[in-house]
N, C-alpha and C positions, 0 to 999 in steps of 0.2 A: 527475430534473430535470423541472420543470414546463415546458410549452411556452412559457409567458411568459418564463421564465428563459432558455431557449435563444434566443428572439427578442431579448431584451435584450442578451445577450452577443454575438450575431452583429451586432446593430446597432452595438454598441461597436466591434467589429472593423472594420466598414465605415467608421465615423467616423474611426478611427485611420488607416486606409489613406488616406482623403481628406486627413487632416492631414499624413501622411508625404509624400504627393505634392503638398501645398500646392494642393489643388484650389480652395480659396477665393481664393487669390492668382492662380493660373494655371489658367484653365479650359481652356487649350489643351494638347495633347500633341504630341509630335514628329511623329507621323504626319499630323496636321492641317496642318502647315506644312513638310512634308518638302522641297518644292521650294525654298522660300525659304532653308531651312537649308543645302541643297546649294550655294547660290550663294556662301556664305561672305563676305558683305559685312560680317558681324559674327560674332565667335567668342568663346566663353568658354573660354579656354585652360586654366584651372585655376590660373593664377598668382595670387599674393597680394602686396599691398603690405606695407610694413614693419609696419603696424598690423593686418594681416590682411584688408584690404579686397580684395574680388574685383576682378580686372582683366578688362575687356571690351576686346577689340582690334578696331579697324576696319582690316583690311589694305588693301593696294592693291586697288582695284576700279574697273574702267573702267565708267562709266555709273552711278555711285552716285546721281547726282542724278535719274536716270530711274526709280529704284525706287519703286513706288507707296507712298503713305503707309500704307496698311493693312498691306502686307507688312512695312514697316519697324517699325510698331507691334507687330505680332504677334511678330516675332523678338525685339524688345527686351523685350516682356512675358515671353516664354518664358525668355530668357536670365537676366533679373533674378530669376526665381522659382526658379531651380535651386539657388543657394547657400542655405545655412541661413538661418533668420531672424536669427540672431545675427550672421552674417557680413554679411548684407544691410543690417543696421541701422547698420553702421560707415560704409557708403557705398561706391559703386563708383568705381573708377579707370578712366577711359577713355583708351586710347592710339589716336590717329588717325594712321595712317601714310599721308602724302600726298607722299612724297618724289618720286615720279614723276608726280604729278598737278599740277593747276592750282589757282590761288586759288579758282576757282569751285567746285571740289569741296570745298575746305576750308570755304568759306562754306555750301555746301549741308549738309555734315555737321554743322556747329555749329548751323545753323538747325533741322535735324530733331531734334537732341539737345535743344535748348532747348524745342522745342514738344512732342515726343512721347516723351521718355525717362520711363519709368514708375517708375524706382527713385530711390534717394537717391544723389546725386552727391557725390563728395569732391574729385576732381581731374580735369582734362582735359589730357592731353599731346598736342601736335600736332607731328609731324615735318613741318616745312614743306617745300615743294617745293625740290628741289635746283637747279632752273633759276634763274639770277640774277634774271631779269625776274619770274618767278612768285613768287620769294621776296620781291622788293621789293613786289609787289602784295599779298602776304600780310601783310607787316608794316604797310603802309599801311591795308589793309582791317581788320586786327585793331584798330588804333587808332581807325579811323573807325566801325566797326560794333560795337564791344564793347558799347556801351550798347543797341544794337538787339537783340543776342542775348539780353539780359536774363539773363545767367548769374550766379548767386549764388555760384558756385564759381570758384576760380582757373583760368585758362587759361594753360598754360605752353607757349610756343613753343620747340621744340628744333630745333637745326640738324642734329644727327646722333644715331645710336643711342648713341654714347658718352656724350652728354649725358643720355640717358634712363637710362643705367646709374647715374648719380649719384643718381637718385631711386628706382629699382627695381632690386633685385638681379637679376643675370643668370640665376640659377637659376629665377626666376619669369617669365622672358621666353622666348618661342619663338625658334627659330633665325633666322627672318627679321628678328627684332629684335635679333640678336646675342646671344641668350641660349642656355641649355643645356636648357631645358624641352622634353621630347619631347611633341609633340602631333600626333595624326593625326585629322583631322576625320571621316573615314569610321568609324574605330573609335569615336570619341566618339558619333556618331549611332547606331551599332549598339547601344552600351551603353545610351544613353538610351531608344531604342525598345524594347529588351528589358526594361528595368526597368519602363517604363510599361505594357507588355503584361502583365508579370507582376503588377503591382499591379491592373490592370484585371481580369485573370482571377481573381485572389484575391477582388476585390470581387464579381464576378459569381457566383463559387462560393458565397460567403457568402450572397448573396441567394437562390441556388437552395436552399441548406440551410434558409434561413428559410422559404421556400415549402414545402419538403418537410416541415419540422417542423410548420407550420400544418396541412398536409394530414393528417399522422398524428394530430395532436391533435383534429381535427374528424371523423375517421373513426369511425363507430359500430361497436362491437364486434358481430360476428355472433352468432347464437343457436344455430348448429349447428356440428358439428365440421368437415364438409367446407368450409364457407364460411370458417371461421377458418383452416384449413390453407392455403387458397388466398390469403387476405389476408396471412398470415404470409410465405408464399413470395414474394408480390408485393412487399411492403415490404422483404424481405431483398434481393431483386434490385435494387431501386432504391437501397437503402443501399450495396450492394456497388459499384454503378456510381459513386455519388458518392464512396465511399471510394477507388476507383481514381483518380478525378479528383484528389482531394486528394493522394494519393501521387505522382501524375505531376507535379502542380504543385509539390510539395516538391522533387522531383528537378530540375525546371527551375530553381527558385530556387537550389539548391545549385550546379548547373552554371554558372549565371550568375555567382554569387559567385566560384567558382573561376576563371572566365574573366577577371573584372576583376582578381583578385589574382594572375594568372599571371605578369606581369612581375616582381613582387616575390618570387615563389617561385622563379623560375628563376635570378635573380642576386641574391646577398646584398647587393650594392652598390646595386641598384635600389630606389628608393622610389616609392611611389604619390604622385601629386600630390594636392592638396586636393580637386580635383573627383572623382578616383577614390576617395579616402578617403570622401567624402560618398556616393558611389554604393554603396560597400561598406556604410556605415552604413545607408543606405536599404534595401538588400536584407536586411540582418540584421533590421532592424525589421519588414520585411514578412514575413520568415520567422517571427518571433515571433508576429505576428498569425495567420499560417497555422497555427502550432502551437496557438494559443489556439482557433482555429476547429475544428481537429481534436478537441481535448479536449472542447470544449463539445458538439459533435455526437456524439462517442463516448459521453459521459456520458448525453446525452438518449436516444440509440439503445439503450443498455444498459437503461435503465428502460422504454422503450417495448417493446423486445423481451421483456423480463421480463414486462411486462403482457400482451402477446399470448400468450406461452408459458403464463402462468398461466391466461389465459382458455381456451386450448386444453386445458390440464390439467383445469380445472374442468368444461368441457363433456364431456370424455371420462369424467371421474369421475361426473358426473350421468347420462350415458348408461348407463354400466355400472351405476350405482346403480339406475336404473329397471329394467334387465334383471334384476339380482340380486334386487331387492325383489319384482318380479313372480314370479320363481321361488320365492322364500321364501313369499310370500303364497299361491301355489298349493299349496306343500307344507303350509303351516299350515292351508289350507282342507281339504286331503285329510286332514290329521291330525285336524282338528276333526270330520270326518265319521266318523272311526275311533272310534266310541263303543261298539261291541259288545264285550262281555267273554266271549261264548261261553256256550252252554247245555250243553256237554259237554266232556269232556277232549279228544276228537278235534277238536271245533270250535275250542277254545282253541289247540290246537297249530297248526291252520291259520291262526288269527288271528296267532299269534306269527310264523309264517312270512311272512305278508303284512306284518306290522309290521317285520320284518327287511328285507323288500324296500323298504318305504318309507324306512327308515333308510338303506339303500344308495343309494336314489335321491336322497336329500338330501345325500349327501356332497359332490358336486360343487358345488351351490349354496352349501353351508356353507363350503367352501374358498374359493370366489370371494368370499363375503361377508367372510371373515376377511382375505383378501388385499386386497380393496378398502378395508377399514377401515384396514389398515396403510398403504396408499397415501395415504388421507386423513390419517392421522397424520403422514406425511412431509410432505404439503403444509402442514399446520398448523405443523410445526416449521420449515419453510422460509419462514415468515411470508407465506403466501399472502394476497392481498388479500380473498379470500372465506372467511376462517376462520369467520365467523359462520354461513355456509351449509354449510360442510363438516362442522364439528363435530357438529351435530345429526344429520346423515346417518350419520356414523360411529357415533354413539350408537344410532341406530335400527337399523343393520345388526347391531350386537352384541346389541341387545335382541331382535331377531327371531331371530338365531342362537341366543341363549341360551334363548329361549322354545321354539324347536323342540327343542333338545337336552333341556331340562328336561321338556318335555311328553312327549318320547319316553321318557325314563327313567321318568317317572311312569306312562305307559301300559304300559311294559314290566313295571314292578313290579306294576301292577294285574293284567295278564294272567298274570304269574307266580303271584300269589296266587290268581287265579281257577283256574289249572291245578291248583294244589295243593288248592284246595277241591274241585274236581270229582274229582280222584283220590281224595281222602279220602271224598267221597260215594260213589264207586264201591266203595271198600273197605268202607265201612259197609254198603252195599247187599249186597255179597257176604257179609259176616259175618251180616247178618240172614237172607239166604237159607239160608246154611249152618245157622244156628240153628233156623230153621223146619223145615228138613229133619231135623235131629237130633231135635227134639221129636216130629215126626210119625213118625219111625222107631222110637220107643220104644213097643213094643206094650203094650197094656193088660194082656193076660194074663200078660206076664212081670213085671209089677209087683205080682202078687198075693203074691209071696214076699218075705221079707226080703232074700234074696240079689239078687233082681231089682231091688228098690228101691235097694240099695246100688250096684249097677252103674249104674242110671240116674242116681243122684246124682253118682257119680264122673264119668260122662260129661258131666254138666252143669257140674260144677266145672272139669273140664279145658277145656271149651269157653269158659266165662267167663274162664278164665285167659288166653285169647288176645286179650283186649280191648287190652292194652298193645301187642301186635304190630300191631293194626289202628288204633292211636292214636285210640280212640273218645273218650277224655277230652278231647283237644285240639280235636275238631271243633266243639263248642259255643263254645269260646273264639274259635276262628278265625272262625266265622260271626258272632259278636257283634262282633268287631273290625272286620270289613269289611262289615257289614250295610248301612251307608248307601250304599256305592258299588255294591252289587249291583242288577241289574235285577229287575223283578218276576218274570220267568220263573225266574231263578236262585234268587231268594228262595223261590218256590213249591216248586222242586225241593228246595232245602235243607231247608225246613220239612217237606216230605213225608218226606224221608229221616230227619230228626230225629224226626218223629212215629213213623215206622216203627221206628226204633231204640228209642224209649221203649216202644212197644207190645211189641216183642220182649223187651226187658229186663224189662218187667212180667210177661209171660207166663212167662219163665224164673223170676222170683221166685215167682210163684204155683205153678209146677210144683215148685220146690224145697220150698216150704212144704207142699204137699200130700204130696210123697214123704216128707218128714221126719215128718209126722203119721202116715203109713202105717207108717213104720218104728217109731214109738213105740207104736203100738197094734196090733201083730201078735199078736192073742189067739186067733184061730181061723182055720182054713183058709178060704180064699176060693175060691168056685167060679169057675174061669176062664171068662170070657165073651169070645168073639171079637167084634170090632167088626163091625157091619153093613156090608156092602159099600157101601151108598149113603151111609154117613156118612163115608167116606174122603174126604180133601181132594182136590180136583182141582188137580194141579200144573201149573205152566206152565214152559215152557222159559226158560233164562236170557235169551234174546233178548226173549221176551214180557215177562219180568220187568223188563227194562230199559225197554221201551216203557211198561209200566204206571207207571213212575216219573214219566212226564210227565202222568199223569191228575191230576184235582183231588185234594186231600188227603182221605183217608178211611182207615178202619181196614182192614188187610189181611184178606182173606177167610179166611186160615189161622187167625187168632187165635180166632174163635168155635169152630172145630172142636177146637182144642187145649183151649180152656176147657171144651168139652163133655166131652172125655175126662177132664179133671181132675174135673169134676163127677160123672161116672159113678163114678170111683174113690172120691170122697168119699161119694157116696150109698151105695156098697157097704159102706164102713166105718161109715156113720152117725155120723161124728165132726164133719164140717164142713158148713156150708150152701153152696149155690151162690153164688159171688161174681161170677157173670156174669148180668146181668139179661136177662129174656126180651126186653125191648124193644131192648136192644143187639144180641142175636142176630138179631132180626127186622130191625133197621136194617142190620146187616152183610149179611144175606142179600139184602136188597133192593138194597143198594149193589153187591153182587158179582154177582148173577145175574139179578135182575128189575128192571132200571131202569125208572123211571116213564116212560111214553111222553110225548113232547113234545106240546105243544098243537098240534092240527092246523091251527089258524088262524094260526100264526106266519108270519113273512115268507118262510120257505123254502117254504111251500105256496102262496104267491101266484103268479099268472102273471107272466112276465117283464116285461110292460108295467107291471103294478102295482108290481113291485119297483123298476123304474127310476124311476117317479114318486115312490114313497116315498123312495128314495135322494135324488132331486132335492130333495124337500121338506125332508128332514132336513138335508142339507148347506146348503140355503138358509137355514134357521134359524141354523145355526152361522155362516154367512157374515155374516148380519145382526148377530149378537152380536159378531163380531169387529170389524165396522165401528163398532158402537156403543161397543165398548171403546176404540177409537182416539179417538172423539169425546169420550167421557166421561173417558178417562184421559190424553189428550195435548192435545187442543184446548181444552177448557173450562178446565183448570187453568192455562192460560197467562194467564188474567185474574185469577187469585188473587194478592192483594197479597203474601202471604208466600212466593210462589215467584218473584217478579219478579227477585230478585237472581241466580237460577240460569239465567236466560234471556239469552243474549248478544243484542246489538243486531241483528246480522245475521239471527238467527232471529226476533226480535220483528217486524222489518220485513218479513219474507218468509214468515210463517207461512201466509198464504193460498196462496202458491205451493208450499209444502211439502206441504200436504194437498189442494190442488186443489179439485175439486168433490165431495169425499167425502161431505159432508152431503147433497148432491143424490142421490148414489147410495143413501145410507141411507134417505132419505125415499121414494124410488121403490120400493125393494125392500120396505121395512117396511110401507108403507101401501097399495101397489098390487100389486106383482108377487107377493108372498107369498100374499096373499088369492086371487089368481087361480090360483096353482099349487095351493092347497088344494082348489079345485073340481075339479082334474084327478085327484084320488085315486081317485074312483069311476068317472071317465070319462077314461081315458088318451088317448082320441082328441082331447080338447080341448087337449092340451098344445101341439101344433104351432100350432093357431090362436092360442093364448095368446102364443106368441113372435111370430107374424106380426102380431098386433094391436098389440104393443108395439114394433114395428120402429123407429119414430121416437123413442120414449122411450129405447130402448137406445143411441141415438146419444150419450147423455151419456158413454158409455165412450170415444168418440172425443175428446171434450174432456178427459177425465181423462188419456188416454195422451198427448195433445199436450203436457200440462203435465208429464208424468213425467220427461223429461230435466232440466228445470229443478229439479224436486223432488229428483232424485238429486244434482245439484250442490250444492244447499243442505244436503242430508243429509251429504254427504261433508265439507262445511266445518264442520258443527256436531255431528256424531255423537258427539263425545267430551264434549259439555257435560254438566254435572251434572244438568240438568233431565231429560234422557231417562233417565238411570240411576234417578232417583227415581221417575219414572212407570212404568218397566219393573218395578221392584221392587214398586211399589204394586199393579200389575195382575197380578203373578206370571207375567209373560210369560217364556218361555224364549228367545225370539228378539228381536232388536232391532226397532225400529219399522219400518224400511224393508222388512223381510221381510213385514210385514203390509200395507204400502202396495202391495206387488206382488199382494195378494190379488185385486183386480178382474181383473187379467190372467189369473190362474189360474182365476177363476170363469168367464170366457168359455170357456176351454178345457174346463172341466167341462161347461158347457152343450153344447158341440160333441160331447163324448164321449158324453153321455147321449142326445142326439138320434141320434147314429150307432147307439148300442146299441139304441134303440127302433126305429129303421128296420131294423136287422138282425133283430130278434126279431119284426118285423111279418109274421107268417105265420098261416095258418088254425089250426094247432094251438096257436099261442101266444095267439091272441085268443079261442079257444073257452073255454067255462067247463068246468073240470074238477071232479070230485067234491070235490077238496080245497078248491075255491073255495067250494062250498056249505057244507062243514064249517067253513070259516073265517068264515062269517057273511055271505056274499054273498046278495043277494036271489034266492030260488028262481025267481021269475017273470021274471028278467032274460032277455031274448031272446038266443039264441046268435048270436055274431058270427063272421063269416068275413072273409077278406081284403077290405079296402075300398080300391079304387083311389083314391078321393078322399082318404082318410086318408093313404095312402102318398104321394100327390102333395103334400099339405100338409106332411108330414114332410120331404120332399125340399126343398120351398121354405123351410121353417124352417131346415133344416141349411145350405142355400145362403146364406140370409140371415145366419146366425151366422158362417159361414166368411168372408163378405164383411166382416162387422163386425170380425172378428179381423184380417183383412188390412188393413182400413182403419185399425185402431188401430196396427198395426205401422208402416204408412206415416206415421201421425200422429207417431210417435216420431221417424221419420226427418225429417219436415217441420219438426219443432221445431228442427232443427239449422240451418235457413235463417235468416240474419240479414237484417234490413231487410224482413222480410215484412210487408205491410200488414195492418191489423187486419180489413179486410173480405174477407180471403181465404176466410172461411167462406161467403160468398155464392156461391162457385163450386160448392158442393155437396160430395158425398162424394169423397174421394181414392181414385182407382181404381188407378193404377199410377205408377211412376217409373222413370227410367233415365238413363244417360249417353249423349249423342250428340255427334257432330261437327256443327257448325252453320255454314253460310255464310249471310250476310245479303246479299240482292240487292235493289238499289234499282231504281226504274223506268227510269232512264237507262242501266243496264247489267244486263240481265236474262239475257243469253245465258250458256250454260254455260262457254264459252271465256273469258268476262270474269271470272268469279269462281273458276275452277278454279286460277288461278295463285296465289291468295291462300291463306294458311294458315288453316284453319278454327278456330273457337273451340270449346272443349270446354264443353258446357253440361249441367247436370242438369235434366231435363224432368219436370214433375209434371202428370199428367192428372187433371182433376176431371170431375164430371158435366157442368158447364156452362162449363168453361174450361181453359186450359192455361197453365202457368207456366214461365218460363225463369229458371234460376239459374246464376251463374258459379261454377266450381269452383276453389278455392284450396287448395293443400296447405300445411298448417301443422304445426309440430312439436308433439308431445304425449308422454305417458308411454310410448306404444307406437311412437314414431317419427313419421314424417310421416303425417298422416291428413287426409282431405278435409273441407273446410268449404265451405258453400254460401252465396252472396250473391244476394239477390233482384235480378233485372234488369228483368223486365217480365212482364205477364200479358195474355192475350187471351181474350175470350169466344168460345165456339164459334159463336155466332150471327154473328160478324163475320169468320169465316175460311172458306176452302175448302181442299180437300186433293186431291192427285193424285199418282199414281206417275210416276216419271221413265222415260225411254226405255231402250233397250237399253244394257247396260253399267253400269247403275246399280241392280243388284238389291238393294242395301242402303240406297237412298236414297228419300225421298219429299219432296214439297213442300207447305208450308203457306203460304198467301198471304192477306193482308188483302183483303177484297172491294173496298176502295177502289182496289186495284191499285198502291199506292205502294211497298209493301215485300213481299218474299217471303223465306222461309226454307227452305233445303235442309237436311234432317236425314239424317244417315248413322248407321245403327245398327251394332252390333257384328256382327250376322249377319243373313241374309235372314229367318230365322224370327222374330227380334225385330221387324224391320221390318214383316213381314206381320201380326204380332200387334197392333202399335200402329196400323197403318193400318186394320185391320179394326175395332178398338175405336173409333177416332175417327170412321170412316165410319158406324158403327152409331149413335153419339151424335148425329152431324149429322142422320142420317135421322130419329131419334126426335124431335129438336127441330123439324125441318121438319114432321113429321106433327102435332105438338102445335100449331104455329102455324096449320096448315091447319084443324085441328079447331076452334080458337077462331074462325077466320074464318068457317067454315061455320055455327057456332052463332049468330054475330052476324047 
């Protein structure tokens, strides 16, 4: 039920209550005229005339003429409004009992009735005074003053109550008028008061429910779980209190109804008089309105409670969703980093073990994701109001879960294939080693006879028969099938083993052919010749053999020796020519025993300083190329007409914020910094000076990092757009754009690392010229350098400058989170440090400690710059990780306008910052004494430097 519907229904109830109690006709209630009613100068006994007209009786009352007109009018208005509208429209019958009174009383009664009776009159019966004299006066007065009374209804003078019985039945008259109608005035007043109180309470309760409904309707739903739980409990308590009041009011109405009906229930012969019957009808109608009120409020509350409950369910679902999604994203990130497929069987087994651990680690988040998705499905089936928000999250949870499971299965299969490949490679290597050993063990002298040749051929055939056992035929298929997913190292190893297998198989084939030719041409005895000792192959241990498999691809050194033996056998028979070329033997011997010496002028023979500079220059060129690729591959294509449809509006409108001042970085490094670094190749001592010279230019990194949080926000919103995918594929980048946008941060860290390395290597033996330097092409007449204190000092300054820049960039990222920060904040200079403080603001008129110590301090985030200090308000706001701090700019102060001092004893964590105009002071309390001392020292140092600068300018003038 909408709040408007509740208000309408309760307004209808209030209107019905007013109609039931005839508030439009009778604005008074019994409590308002209780004293006048107690005097009983007029009563509504409940009797009715023959046509159903209500009877109002004026009993004997001494001093009737002294009753104030206002009191008479109030009582008449009240009594005439009690009967129903239908009965009142017939007209009232008035019975005036003045048997014991005088004519003056009769006259006063008629006069007042004629002037102030508010209802419709039908008849007036007057029981004239019983005294003869007063009766005579009454008869004469009635005739004389009849026209003066201006009565439009008949006035019937009666001598006795028996005459009255001729007009009105005795059952409709009270006992004092000779009737049988029971009437107790106190009971009548109690019933009227109770009914009116009940109606008034019902009306007030309905109005309270209206107000409560309006309050619930205008209450804004909280954004976090604790606030929603508190609000739900608060509303439930208020609802329970109102519900109890409604139940209590219902019990009161039922008890009042039973109390009025009690005479009729006790005695079967007793009947309720018309007044009592109307009271019963009134209470029943009020109870109906009470029931309508209860139903309307119950219906509204059920919908409001459902809304709050669903809000709480949604917030809990979203909170759990953020936690589960973060855990799944972390798992997927770890899984994405798990790219190695191993370079040996042992390594792959270790990777499988780690993969199993990752799978076990992911079981709990996967179960939570599945359970949360089921909870989301239940919310959707229960017609939750946020179905459109819940359904995509359930889909995303299942998608992330399936991605992790599928990728896990895929990686497990790849590792299994990799393990199988490595095991087969090991088997093939073992087979090759065994084959080489077999061929080498066949002595040449034993092959001079037919018997020896047959033995050798049988041994070879038996060994070649083991190919199936080692699955040599499936190795090439396996390799060809999974070649695309293998790493370069594994490919190189597999190719080497396949090359080795081919070489060994070829050698076996050649040995078989040679032996078969020898067997066919055994015509004369052969002089046995033992092999020269120096021609025997140099065998390596299995361990060395395994290590040799990691070397670059080349023919095994055993192959030429075996081919030499075959050639010797063929030469002795003079039947075949040598099938191994001399240049192959020479190449093999060079590759196996006499490797070509490396060029002495290579990077490994340079001094450490030169190697660092060369490394810096090479990485600088790569860094510039990466920035250029971003500009050419992402920024420039944004202006291409044929790509406009791929770029969302939010990206098109914020592209300058996404890329920041990356063009400025490229121009500086490409046109300026790279050329200056190239000059440092021959003179490493110029490197520190190069960084110090470009100290101000490098501040462009501060601007870049200040924009980085905003760039990250734009990237997170637009990273899935098709434009980035097209550009990434066009550039053949393995990583998404934002990974490259973090390149400047990594570049600063690289500068810091290289400067540290150069400072560590800066020693006499490192800077001296070695013979290798001369061989590498260095000038022979270059003077010998020793440790230079000036060079070391410059290196330390450059390193300190770079560390300050990195720190400043980190603080810039933090400063970017400050909202409302003015654009001229850059005039305050470099950002030095920041931290959280408790701050008291002290005005001039109350500056003593005891004046402000009573007040709760404000928590402020303070930023210290070279030329100023900034105060920011801290506000905790909900995020994907829960409550996180956000900063709002409050004010800034230039250091030239402030003074600083430490406070007295007992304030070891506090210090004071004051405006020099003396109007305002700030007491800052740090988290510890060490932090206080650090800030106080830093600000004092800055103030001293600025004062010295001002004095210097004054002296120069």
